[in-house]
N, C-alpha and C positions, 0 to 999 in steps of 0.2 A: 311418360306422356307428355307430348309438349302443349304449352299453354296456350289456351285460345286467346288470339286477339282480339279485343275490343274496338272500336270506332267510335272516335271522339268527335263530334263538331263543336268549336269552341268562339264564342264571340265575346267580344269587350265592346261596351259602349262606344261610340263614336266620338272623337274630339273634335269639337269647333274647329272651323277654320281661322277663327278670327284672331288668331294668336298662338304664341307659344306656349302649353300647357304648365301649370305648377304642378309641385309634388302632390297636392292633393288630389289633381285629376289622375295622376298616375297610379296611385294607391287604390283608388276609387273604383277602377275596373282594369285597365289594359296589364300590369304588372301582375295582380292574383291570376288572371287571365294566362298571363305567361307561364307563372308558377305550375299552374295546373297541366298547361299545355306540356311544358317540358317534363314534368312528372310521368304522364301518360305516356309519352315518346319513349322515356326513360325505362318505362315497364314493358316496352316493345309493342306497344298500340298503335295502332294508326289514326292519327290525329290531322284534323283540318282546323288552322287556327287562322280565322280571318279578322279583320279589321279596316276601317277606311276614314278619311277625311268626311266630315259632315259640311258641305260646301254650299248649301242653300240658306234661304232665310235672309232675315234683317242682319244678324251678325258678321255673315259675310258681305254683304252689300256695305254697312256703315265701316267696317274696318278696311275695305278697300277704298273707299272716299276719303278715310284718314289718312291714308297711306298715298293718296294722288294717284291711283293706279286703277285700270280697267278691272272690275271683277274677276273676269276670266282669267286674266293675267296674275291678279293677286293669289287666288286660289291655286293657280298652278305652283307659282312659286312658295307657298305655305305649304303645299302638300308636300314638296319636295323637302322643305325644312323639317316637319313634323317626321316625316320617313327616316331622316339621317339621325334625328334625334333619338326615334324609337330604336334604331339599328345600335346607335352607340350607348342605349340602356340595356341592350341586351334582349329586346322584344323579339321573339322567334315567330314573327308571323309567316304563315304561308303565304298569305298575300296582303298588301297594305294598299285598299283601293280608294277610290274615289266615287262619291255619291253623285257628281257631275258626269260620270261614265255614261256612254249610250248603253250599256247592258242594263243600268239602272233606269235610266229613261223608259227603254221598252219595257221593263217589268212593272214598275211603278203605273205607267199607262195603261199595262194590261191588268193590275188588280185593280184600277179604278173601273174600267171596264167590265169585270166579272161581277164586282159589287154591285153594279149598276143593275146590270142583269138579274141580280136575286133580290132587287128592292131595296137596297140597302144604302143607296145614296139619295140623298135630298136636295133639291136646290131651293134655296132660302134668302128671301131678301132679307137684309138686315143693315141695320144703321151703325156705319163706322165712323171714326174721327177723320177729319179730312183736314190737312193744313194750307189755309189760302195763302200764307207765304211762300210754302214749298210747291205748291201747286199738284197734291197728291194726297192719298189715303196714308195714313201711317199705322200700319200695321204691326203687333209686337213689339219688337224693340226700338222702333222708330218713333217711339212715345214712350216718354218717361213721366214720372209723378209720384204721388204719395201713395203707398200700401194703405187701402182700407182697413186691411186686418191687423198691420203691426203699426204702421206710421212711419216705415221707412220711405223717406224723402227720394230716395233714388230707384224706385220699384221701375221696372219696366213692364211694358203690354202685355207681355206674355207671362211672366212670372216675378214674383219678388224675392230677389237674391236673399235677404235677410231673412225670410220667414219660411220661403220656398213655395208659397201659397200661388197655385196657377191663377191666372189674371187674363182679363180681357182688357183692351185699351179703355172702353168705356167705364171699367170700375174704378179708375185712376183719380184721385183727387188733385186738384190744381196741375192737369196734364199740361204738357209742353212738347214740342218737336224734339227728338233728338239730333236732327240735321240742323236746325237754324236756333234753337231754343225759342222759338216764338210759341207764344199763348194765342195767337190769332187762329182759333180752331173752331170747326163746326163740326157737326155730325150729318153725315149725308147716307143715303140709302145706295146700296150694291146688293148685287147677287153673287152667292157662294155655294158650293158644294159643301153637304155635311155628311159624315159617315153616321149613320143610325146606330150608334153604339147602344142606345138605349132599347132597340128590337134584339141586341144580342145579349141582353144582360141574364138573361136564364142560363144561356147556355155557358157565358164566361164564369158565372158565379157556381156553377156545376164543375166545368173544370178545374178552376181555384181551390175548391172542396177536395179535388182529387190529388192534391197535391200537399200531403200529408207529412212530407219530408222537407218542405222548404223552410228556410229561414224565415222566424215570428215577422222580422222586419218586412220581408218581402210580401208575405200573405197579408199583414195588417193595414199596410198601405194601399193595396190592391181592394180589401174589402171595405176601407174607409170610402174609396173613391165610387164603389159599388153602390154603397148602403146609405153614407151620408146624406142628409137632406132628402132632395127628391131623387135622388140615385145616381145611377150611371147617366151621364148626360152624351147627348148626340155633339159631335167636335167637326168644327170647320176644317176642312182639308185642302183649300185653295186660300191664295192670297193675290191682293194686286200689287206687284212685284215684277221687275224686268227679269231679273237672274232666278231660273228653278226651270224646273221639268214642266214643260208647257202642258196644258190640261186637254188631254183626249181621251176618248172611251176605247180603249183599246189603241188600235191603230187608225180609228176614225174622229174626226172632228167633235169636238161637243160645242154644239150650237149656243150662243150666248157665254161662252167661256172663252173666247177668243185670245184675249190678252191678259189672263190668268195663268198662275203657275201653282203647283201642287205645295201645300204646306211642309215645311222642312221635315217636321215630325208624322207626315204620311211617309213620304219617301225614305227617311233615314233608316229606319229599320230593316226596310226593304233591301237597301244596300247589302247587308248582311248575305243576302241572296245572289244579288248582284256582283260582291266582291269575290264570291266563288267563282261565278261565271267569268268574272276577269281573269281569275286564276286559271281555269282552265283554257281561255282562249290564249293567254301568255304562252301555255304549256304545248300548244296546238292541237288539243282535246277538245274542242269547243262543248262536247256533250257532258265530259267528266264530272261536271259542279251536279249535273242531275241527280247522281248517286247518293249526294248527300243531302238533297233537300226535296227530292219526290219519292214520297212512300211507295208509289207503282213502278218506281224505276232503281230500288235498290236501298233506300232510306230507312229500310224499317228497322233495321238493326243499328241504327245511329243513336248514340246517347248524347243530348244536345245540351249544353250549358252555357247559361249567359252570366257575366260579369258588370255589374253598373254601382254607381253611387245612387243613394236612396231617391234622389229628384228625377231618376230616369224610371224608376219602378213603373207608375200609373201607364205610362206609354207601352212598357214591355207585356204588363199582364193583363192589359186590356186593349189598348188601341192595336197593336201589331196583332195579337191573337185575334182581335174581332176581323181585322182584314183577312189574316189566314183562313179562319174558320168561313168566314162570308161569302169567301170566293167560290167554296163549295168544291175545291178540287183537293188532292191527295198529296198537300204540303206538309214537311215536317215541323211540329211545332217544340217549343222550348220543353225540355225535361225538368230543368233544375235552373232557377235562378238565385244566383250567388249575388246579395245586395249589400251594399256599405253605407256606414254613417258617413260623418263628415271629418276630415283631417284638419283641424284648425291650426293656426300660427301664432305662437307667444301671444296668447291671449286674446286674440280675433281671429276674422276669417280670411283664409285663402281667397283671393280673387282675381281673375282673368283680367275683368274688365276693368277693376280697380288697381290693377300692378303691385298686389300686395302679396307678400311671401315671397319663397324661393322658387325660381322657375326654372324647368328641365335643364335648359341650355348654361343656366348659371350654375347649378348643380353639378355638373358636369365639369365647370371649369374649376371648381373647388376640389372636387375628389373625385375617383374612380367609381362607375356606377355600381359596383359590388357593395360599398358603403352604404349608399343608397338604398339599394335594393333590400339589404338585410335589414338596416333599420325600419325601412315602413313596412317591410311585409312582419316583420317580429311584432310591430306595434300597429297591425292594421285594425283600423275602426270597424271592428267587426259588431261587438255587442253594445256600443255607443260610441259617441264621438271620442278622438284620440287629440292630444295636443302634439304638436312638434315645438321643442325647445332645444337650444343649442347644448344646453347644459346635459338633458337626458341623451341626446343623439352623442356627444362627446363621449359620456361614461357609458352607454350601452357598444359602440361599435369598438371600444378600445377594451372592453371587459370580453366580449363576445369574439370578436374577429381576432385581435389581436394578443390577448391573454391566454384565450384556449387553444382555437384552431391553429392561428400564426406561430403561437409557441410551440405546438406540438410537434408540425413541421419542422420548423429551425432546429430544436433539440433534437431530434432523431436524424434529420439528415446530417449536421454539424460534426453529432456524436460517431456517426458512423464512417464519415470521410476521416475523421482522426485517429480511428483505431483499425479500420477495416477497408478503407479506402471506399472510392463511389462505386462500388458493385454491391448487391444484395448479397449479405456473408450467410455462410450454411448454418454452422451450428446442429444442434439435435433438433428431436421432436418437441412439438407444444407439450408443456407438462400441465400440472393441475389448475395454477395459475392463470394460464393462456384457456383452458377450456373454461374457466367461469368467467372469464372474459368474453367469450364467444357467446356462452350462454346468455350474458346480461346483454351484450349487442343484440342477438338474436331477436331478444324479447323487446327492446328499444325499437329495433328495426321494424319489426311487425306493428308496434303501436304507431310509428310515424308513417308507416303506410295507410295505416287506418284513419289516421287525421289527414292526411293527404287525399285520400279517397272522399272524404266527406267534406272536404273544402274546408277544414278549420285551420284558418293559415295561422294564427297566434299559436295554437297548441301544435301546429307542425314543427313552427320553428323552435319552440321550447324543447320538442322532442328530438332535434336535429340537434341542438345545442347540448342536450343531456347525453349524445352519442359521443361527441368530441370529449367530452367531459371525461368521458370511461377512458378514453387513450389516454388522457393527461394521468388520471388516476391510476392506469395501471403502470405507466413510464415512473411514476413518482414512486410507487411500490416496488416494482421491478428492479428499479434501478442499477439499467446495465453498466453504467459508468463504476457503481460499485463494485456489481459481480464481476466485471471483465479483470478485477484485480485478482480474484481467487478462482474464477471459472469462465477463463474467456469464451468456451465454445456455448456455455448457456448465455452469455452476453450476447453472443453472435445471433442466437436463436431469438431471443428478446428482440434485438433491432430488426429482424427478419420481418418477426411481425409486424413492427412499430412502421416499416416501410410500406409493408402491406396495407397497413392500415390508412395510409396518406391516398392510396388508389383507392379503397373502400371511401373513404371520407370525399374524396372528388365526385365519386360517381352520385353519392348521395346527396351531395350539396347542391350539385349543378343547377336544378331546380331554382335554389336560390341565390346563389353566387357563380354563375356560370363561367365568369374570366378567370377567378380563383381556383376554380373548377378544373379547367383546362390547362391554367399553370401548374396546378398540381400534377396532372397526368403528364404534362411535358416534362417536369423535372424527373418524374419517374420513368421516361420514355415509355409510356404505354398509352395504347389507344384502346385499350379493354375498357369499354364501358358496361360489362353485363350488369345488370340489377344483381345484388348478393341474395337471393334466394336461399342460397346455401350460405352462410357466412363463414363457416369452416373451410368450404372451398375458395370462397373469396378471398380469406386471407393466407391462400398459398399461390395466388395468382402469379406474383413476382418469384420466381425461383431463385434460387441460390445461383451467383454469377451475373445477374441480371443487372446492367449498368444503370446509373440514376446520376442526375444533376443535383448538386445542393442550389435550391433555389435562393434568389435576394428575397427580403423581408416579403414575406406574403400580404401584411397588413402593418403598415408604419402607423404608430398611436397619433392622436391629434394631440397636439399641445393645447396647453391654456391660452397661450399668445394667439393662435390661429382662430380658436374658439373666438376669443374675443374681437379679433379682425373681423369676423363672418358676421357677428352679432352686429356690430355697428355696420357693417356694408349692406347688410339686408334689414335693416330695422324700417326701412321706410317702406316706398313704392318703386315699383320698376321706372327705370329711367325712358 
C-alpha cells in the first residue's frame, strides 16, 4: 500500500536586513527548519519552506545610514548577500523572499483593514521621544539608553539585548539618539494605530492551552505575556518612519495616518504568507500559494511548523495569531512552534549589532558548511542555552565526522579498491552477523525517525551518530581484511554490505550534512535517495558489479594549530 504523503508548511524567523547574521541566528531558526524540511522531503512528503529578509523598521534605516546608502539599495544588496550565504550553507528554501515585496504590502494593508472592520484597531494619541537635534521622532532602535530592568547601558527602544525585556523608548534611563548621540530630547504627542490584543486575550489563551504538545519554552513565554502584570497589552502597529509599508485600510487611505508606516513586527510575520505568494508568482502560478494558507482553498491538510529563537516567541504566539484570528478569515494558523534558547560565544553573547562572535560568511571562509551544520545542530540550544567554544567544536567534529563517518567511508572504499577494484563485489548472501546489524540498524533508524518527527534536534543527531557507529563496529568485528585471507567470497559480501551502508548513510545524513551526503552518493555513482523503510532491501540497492569511486577525504581533521589560529582571529569583534 503506497505511503500517504503529508503536506508541511515550514517557516523560520526572518533575519533582519541590518547585516550578515552570526551562528547563533543560524541555529536559532533557519538551520533546524532546514533540517526538518530536508527530512520531510526525504520521506517523500510535500514541503513548502519559506523565509525572507526582514527589511523594515529602524535596523534597516540605521544600517543603511551607516553604510552611506539609500535604504532601498542597501536592502536589495543585503538581501542578495544573505540569500547567497543561505545557499552556501545548504538552506533549502523553496523561496527566500523580501518583506518589502509588493505582495507583503498588499497583504499587510489587507489584514489591517480587516482588523479595523472588526473593531480590533484603535487610534491612540501617545507621547513619544522626539530629538531636537535630528528633527524627528525616535522610535524603537533610533533611541538607546540604560535598561530599567537589568541596567544594561546599550538597551534599545524596542528591546534590551542583554535581558530580552521588551521596552518602549520612554522606558529607557538616560536616553540618547542612536543617530546623533544627542541627549537633547523631549516627549511630544503623536497618533498611532494599536492592535487591540487585549480584546483577543481569551481566544489566544484558549488557543495556546490547546497546544499540549508544544515545547515548554514556547508556552511558558506565551503565558507570561498573557498573564503577567495587567495581562496582554495592546501593541502599536505603526511608526513615524520613512521606510516601510504605508498605512492603508486595505486599498483605501487611512485618514490621519498619511505619513506613517506599519511597524516591522506587524508586517514581518505576514511576509510568511507573502513569501509563498512571491514563490507562486515566480512560478507563473499566481494563485498557487493559497492552497498552503487558506483553509477554504486546500490548506486544511497542511501541517504548519515555525522555528524561532525565544526572543521571537511573543510575536508568533500572540501578535501574529491575533492578526490571523482577528481578520475573521479562514487563514491557516501554526500547528507547532519549535523555539530555541540562545547560543553563546566563548563566555559571552553573540551580537550582530556589536559584531561579536563568528558570522556566517566568516564561518564559510574557515570550513565547509557541513562542519558548522553538524556542530550547531548536534549542540542545538533546546533545553537551555548552549555555548560555542573552539575546543568543543574541534573535538566534536573530529570525533563525529572524521573518526566515525569519514573513517568508515575511507576504510571500506580503499579496501575494496585494493582487493576487488572499484566495483561492488559479489560474494554470498548476508549471514547471521549481517542480519544482526540490519536488525540493530532498523531499531536505530525507527528511533531516528521518531526524534526527527518530534523535532528533537539533539536526540536526532545522537541517533544518527549511533547509526554511523554501528557500521564501524560491524567493520571492526567482521574485519574483511582478515577474512579475505581465508574466505575471499565472505570478505566480498562484507564489503558489498559496507558499500551499501555508504549509500544508506548518505540518505539518512542528508538533512544534517547535505554536501557530504551528495559526495557519498556521487562516490557510489547512485542517485537513489529512497528512504530506508526496509533496511534489508536498502542494503541491497547497489548490486554486484555496480561501479563506484573512492572519494577524497570526506572530513579532514581540525588541527590544534588551526583551532588556535581561529580562536585568535575571532576573539574580538567583527571589523
